[in-house]
C-alpha positions as CSV (number, residue, x, y, z in Angstrom):
1,X,2.6,-12.8,16.6
2,X,0.0,-13.2,12.9
3,X,-2.9,-15.4,13.8
4,X,-3.1,-15.8,9.8
5,X,-0.5,-15.3,7.3
6,X,-2.4,-14.3,3.6
7,X,0.0,-14.2,0.6
8,X,-1.3,-12.8,-2.5
9,X,-0.3,-15.1,-6.0
10,X,-0.9,-15.5,-9.4
11,X,-1.1,-19.3,-9.7
12,X,1.6,-19.3,-13.0
13,X,4.0,-17.5,-10.6
14,X,5.5,-20.5,-9.1
15,X,9.2,-19.1,-8.6
16,X,7.5,-16.5,-6.6
17,X,5.4,-18.9,-4.6
18,X,8.6,-21.0,-4.1
19,X,10.8,-17.6,-3.0
20,X,7.9,-17.0,-0.7
21,X,7.5,-20.2,1.2
22,X,11.5,-20.1,1.8
23,X,11.2,-16.5,3.5
24,X,8.7,-17.6,5.4
25,X,9.9,-20.5,6.9
26,X,12.8,-19.4,7.1
27,X,11.3,-16.4,9.9
28,X,9.7,-20.1,11.6
29,X,6.3,-18.9,10.2
30,X,4.1,-21.7,9.2
31,X,0.9,-20.2,9.4
32,X,0.1,-19.3,6.0
33,X,-2.4,-19.4,3.0
34,X,-2.1,-18.8,-0.6
35,X,-4.8,-16.5,-2.0
36,X,-5.0,-16.6,-5.7
37,X,-4.7,-13.4,-7.3
38,X,-7.0,-12.0,-9.7
39,X,-5.1,-11.1,-13.1
40,X,-6.0,-7.7,-15.1
41,X,-5.6,-9.7,-18.3
42,X,-8.2,-12.1,-17.1
43,X,-10.7,-9.4,-16.5
44,X,-13.5,-8.1,-18.8
45,X,-13.8,-4.9,-20.4
46,X,-14.0,-2.2,-17.8
47,X,-17.7,-0.9,-19.0
48,X,-18.7,-4.7,-18.1
49,X,-16.9,-4.4,-14.8
50,X,-18.5,-1.2,-13.9
51,X,-22.0,-2.5,-14.8
52,X,-21.7,-5.3,-12.7
53,X,-21.0,-3.4,-9.5
54,X,-17.2,-4.8,-9.8
55,X,-15.7,-1.3,-11.0
56,X,-16.7,1.9,-9.7
57,X,-17.7,4.7,-12.7
58,X,-15.1,6.8,-11.1
59,X,-11.7,5.6,-9.8
60,X,-9.5,7.7,-8.0
61,X,-5.6,8.1,-7.6
62,X,-3.4,10.7,-6.1
63,X,-1.0,9.8,-9.0
64,X,-3.0,9.1,-11.9
65,X,-2.0,5.7,-12.5
66,X,-4.9,3.3,-13.7
67,X,-4.5,-0.1,-15.2
68,X,-6.5,-3.4,-15.7
69,X,-3.7,-5.1,-13.0
70,X,-4.3,-2.3,-10.5
71,X,-7.9,-3.6,-10.5
72,X,-7.0,-6.9,-9.9
73,X,-4.3,-6.2,-7.5
74,X,-7.4,-4.3,-5.7
75,X,-9.8,-7.2,-6.0
76,X,-7.1,-9.8,-4.8
77,X,-6.3,-8.0,-1.8
78,X,-10.3,-7.8,-1.3
79,X,-9.9,-11.3,-1.7
80,X,-7.7,-12.1,1.2
81,X,-9.9,-9.8,3.4
82,X,-13.1,-11.8,2.8
83,X,-11.0,-15.1,3.5
84,X,-9.9,-13.9,6.7
85,X,-13.1,-12.5,8.1
86,X,-14.6,-16.0,7.2
87,X,-11.6,-17.9,8.9
88,X,-12.6,-16.2,12.1
89,X,-9.1,-15.0,13.2
90,X,-8.4,-11.5,15.4
91,X,-6.1,-10.5,13.1
92,X,-4.0,-11.2,10.0
93,X,-0.7,-10.3,8.0
94,X,-1.3,-10.0,4.3
95,X,1.6,-10.4,1.8
96,X,2.3,-9.7,-1.9
97,X,4.6,-12.6,-3.0
98,X,7.5,-10.5,-4.0
99,X,8.6,-9.6,-0.4
100,X,11.7,-10.3,1.4
101,X,12.0,-10.2,5.5
102,X,14.7,-7.6,5.9
103,X,18.1,-8.6,8.6
104,X,16.5,-6.1,11.3
105,X,13.5,-8.5,11.5
106,X,15.7,-11.4,12.3
107,X,18.0,-9.6,14.8
108,X,15.0,-8.0,16.2
109,X,13.8,-11.6,16.6
110,X,16.9,-12.3,18.8
111,X,17.2,-9.3,20.6
112,X,13.6,-8.8,22.0
113,X,12.7,-6.0,19.4
114,X,9.8,-7.9,18.0
115,X,8.4,-8.7,21.3
116,X,8.9,-4.9,22.2
117,X,6.9,-4.3,18.9
118,X,3.7,-6.8,19.8
119,X,3.5,-5.6,23.3
120,X,3.5,-2.0,22.2
121,X,0.6,-3.1,19.4
122,X,-1.3,-4.7,22.2
123,X,-2.4,-1.3,23.8
124,X,-2.8,0.9,20.7
125,X,-6.2,0.9,19.1
126,X,-4.2,-0.2,15.3
127,X,-7.0,-1.2,12.4
128,X,-3.7,-1.6,10.2
129,X,-0.1,-2.5,10.8
130,X,2.7,-1.5,8.4
131,X,5.6,-3.8,8.1
132,X,7.2,-2.1,5.4
133,X,6.9,1.0,2.6
134,X,9.7,2.0,0.4
135,X,12.7,2.0,1.5
136,X,14.5,1.9,5.0
137,X,11.8,4.3,6.7
138,X,8.2,4.4,7.5
139,X,6.5,7.6,7.4
140,X,5.5,8.2,11.1
141,X,4.6,10.8,13.5
142,X,7.2,11.5,16.5
143,X,8.0,9.1,19.3
144,X,7.3,10.0,22.8
145,X,9.0,9.1,26.0
146,X,7.0,6.3,28.4
147,X,8.1,6.2,32.2
148,X,6.3,3.2,32.3
149,X,9.0,1.5,29.9
150,X,11.9,4.2,30.6
151,X,12.2,4.6,27.2
152,X,11.0,6.1,23.6
153,X,7.9,4.2,22.1
154,X,8.8,2.1,18.9
155,X,5.1,1.7,17.4
156,X,4.3,5.2,15.8
157,X,1.6,6.3,14.6
158,X,1.7,6.1,10.6
159,X,2.0,9.1,8.5
160,X,-1.1,9.0,5.8
161,X,-0.7,10.2,2.3
162,X,3.1,10.6,2.1
163,X,4.6,10.6,-1.2
164,X,5.0,6.7,-1.1
165,X,2.5,4.0,-1.3
166,X,2.8,0.3,-0.9
167,X,0.6,-2.8,0.2
168,X,2.9,-5.7,0.1
169,X,3.4,-5.8,3.9
170,X,0.6,-5.3,6.2
171,X,-1.5,-6.6,9.2
172,X,-4.9,-6.2,9.6
173,X,-7.7,-6.4,12.4
174,X,-11.1,-7.4,12.0
175,X,-12.5,-3.8,12.1
176,X,-9.8,-3.0,9.8
177,X,-10.9,-5.3,6.9
178,X,-14.7,-4.4,7.5
179,X,-13.4,-0.9,6.9
180,X,-11.3,-2.1,3.8
181,X,-13.8,-4.1,1.7
182,X,-16.6,-0.9,2.8
183,X,-14.4,1.8,1.1
184,X,-13.2,-0.3,-2.4
185,X,-16.5,-1.8,-3.0
186,X,-17.0,-1.5,-5.8
187,X,-13.3,-1.0,-6.5
188,X,-12.5,2.8,-6.4
189,X,-8.6,2.8,-5.7
190,X,-5.7,1.0,-6.0
191,X,-5.3,-1.2,-2.5
192,X,-2.2,0.5,-1.4
193,X,-4.2,3.7,-1.6
194,X,-7.2,1.9,-0.1
195,X,-5.4,1.1,3.0
196,X,-5.0,5.5,3.7
197,X,-8.4,6.3,2.6
198,X,-10.5,3.7,4.5
199,X,-10.6,5.8,8.0
200,X,-8.5,3.0,9.5
201,X,-6.2,3.8,12.6
202,X,-2.8,2.9,11.2
203,X,0.5,2.3,12.9
204,X,4.0,1.2,12.3
205,X,7.3,0.8,13.2
206,X,10.1,3.9,11.9
207,X,12.0,1.1,9.7
208,X,10.7,-1.5,7.4
209,X,10.9,-4.8,8.6
210,X,9.9,-6.6,5.4
211,X,10.7,-5.0,1.8
212,X,9.4,-5.3,-1.5
213,X,11.9,-6.8,-4.1
214,X,11.9,-6.8,-7.9
215,X,14.3,-10.0,-8.3
216,X,16.9,-9.7,-5.8
217,X,16.7,-5.7,-5.9
218,X,14.7,-3.8,-3.5
219,X,11.6,-1.9,-4.5
220,X,13.4,1.7,-3.6
221,X,16.5,1.0,-5.7
222,X,14.2,-0.5,-8.7
223,X,11.8,2.1,-8.7
224,X,14.4,4.9,-9.2
225,X,15.8,2.6,-12.0
226,X,12.2,2.3,-13.5
227,X,11.8,5.9,-13.7
228,X,15.0,6.6,-15.7
229,X,14.1,4.2,-17.9
230,X,10.4,5.5,-18.4
231,X,11.7,8.6,-18.9
232,X,13.8,7.3,-21.9
233,X,10.8,5.7,-23.4
234,X,8.6,8.9,-23.4
235,X,11.4,10.6,-25.1
236,X,11.5,8.4,-28.1
237,X,7.6,7.9,-28.0
238,X,7.7,4.4,-27.2
239,X,4.8,4.6,-24.2
240,X,1.8,2.5,-24.4
241,X,-0.1,4.9,-21.8
242,X,-1.9,8.4,-22.0
243,X,0.0,10.6,-20.4
244,X,-0.7,14.3,-19.4
245,X,1.3,16.4,-17.3
246,X,1.4,20.4,-16.4
247,X,3.8,21.8,-13.8
248,X,2.2,23.1,-10.4
249,X,4.1,24.8,-7.8
250,X,4.8,22.6,-4.4
251,X,1.5,22.9,-2.4
252,X,3.7,22.8,1.2
253,X,7.0,24.2,0.3
254,X,8.3,21.7,3.0
255,X,11.3,19.6,3.1
256,X,11.0,16.1,2.5
257,X,11.9,15.4,5.9
258,X,9.5,17.1,7.4
259,X,6.7,15.8,4.9
260,X,7.9,12.2,5.9
261,X,8.6,12.7,9.9
262,X,7.2,16.3,11.4
263,X,4.4,16.5,14.0
264,X,3.0,19.1,12.2
265,X,-0.2,17.7,10.9
266,X,-0.8,20.5,8.9
267,X,2.0,19.6,6.3
268,X,0.1,18.3,3.2
269,X,2.3,16.6,0.3
270,X,1.3,17.4,-3.0
271,X,3.4,16.6,-6.3
272,X,4.3,19.5,-8.8
273,X,2.6,18.2,-11.6
274,X,-0.6,17.0,-12.9
275,X,-0.2,13.3,-14.2
276,X,-2.4,10.9,-15.7
277,X,-1.1,7.4,-16.9
278,X,-3.8,5.2,-17.9
279,X,-3.7,2.2,-19.8
280,X,-5.2,2.1,-23.3
281,X,-7.4,-0.9,-22.3
282,X,-9.4,1.7,-20.1
283,X,-12.5,3.2,-21.7
284,X,-11.8,6.5,-19.7
285,X,-14.2,9.1,-20.5
286,X,-12.8,12.2,-18.8
287,X,-10.6,13.4,-16.1
288,X,-10.8,15.9,-13.2
289,X,-8.2,16.5,-10.8
290,X,-10.0,17.9,-8.0
291,X,-10.1,17.8,-4.1
292,X,-10.4,14.1,-2.5
293,X,-12.1,14.1,1.1
294,X,-11.8,11.0,3.0
295,X,-13.5,8.9,5.1
296,X,-12.2,10.8,8.2
297,X,-12.9,14.0,6.3
298,X,-9.5,14.7,5.8
299,X,-8.7,16.3,2.6
300,X,-6.3,16.2,-0.3
301,X,-6.2,19.0,-2.9
302,X,-5.9,17.9,-6.9
303,X,-6.1,14.0,-6.6
304,X,-6.8,12.8,-10.4
305,X,-10.2,11.3,-10.8
306,X,-10.5,8.9,-13.9
307,X,-14.6,8.8,-15.1
308,X,-15.8,5.8,-17.0
């Protein structure tokens, strides 16, 4: 199923390391290897990173978020891709160390659903396969009925550029790894944004099998909690980042269900605000909110371009 599993882990995070070993072995996976993560705190000044060709002079993000940890995370994922290509496997699963297999994964192993996913994956041209995003469902285009199998397909085309971004659990081919490296060398995207902007063909299942957690709380719930806490911090002036926001009307005007699951490819999601959230460790020269065009020529309006 997975020729190899690479787990990105900060060396000092031994508790997370132990937990993910337990997770993998409970699913009977023992073909894993740890990739030592690059920590943002250990990186030199952003001017040095740009001068040495590690970091692009323009960092692009749909949500305007940029920190040294984001740079380190992107470098860690690149490190995993290079190790995968060096090792010679045909595909691999990339995991961050804060994941948990959902109960439906284990049920699927018993009732044949996972075997069905593997079978369908073998006949679609995927570069990246998403095994989990935020919450229970993964944005995808509608299913089609297969006369051969007699049921609707489980593997769906992944719907890029939804409101949610994640890179905690995804499978890649060798072609996918090459596209990801080419698109983010030097680093100009967060690891999760790189997945969707790299020109890779992406597929998924309609629901997540591998979730991201904060402690014992899944990311979907914890994200809502942190959003409320952030708002409270901003109200009392304790935020350590530079922020700019200005109201902006919805670009598409569609409801959230259509944004996540409609087959209409003309629907383009866009936040209602300009947002910038940059760590003060970043030496920022200017910011532009302008159209972004990906490798495939798809355009997205008003993405944040942070010039260094």
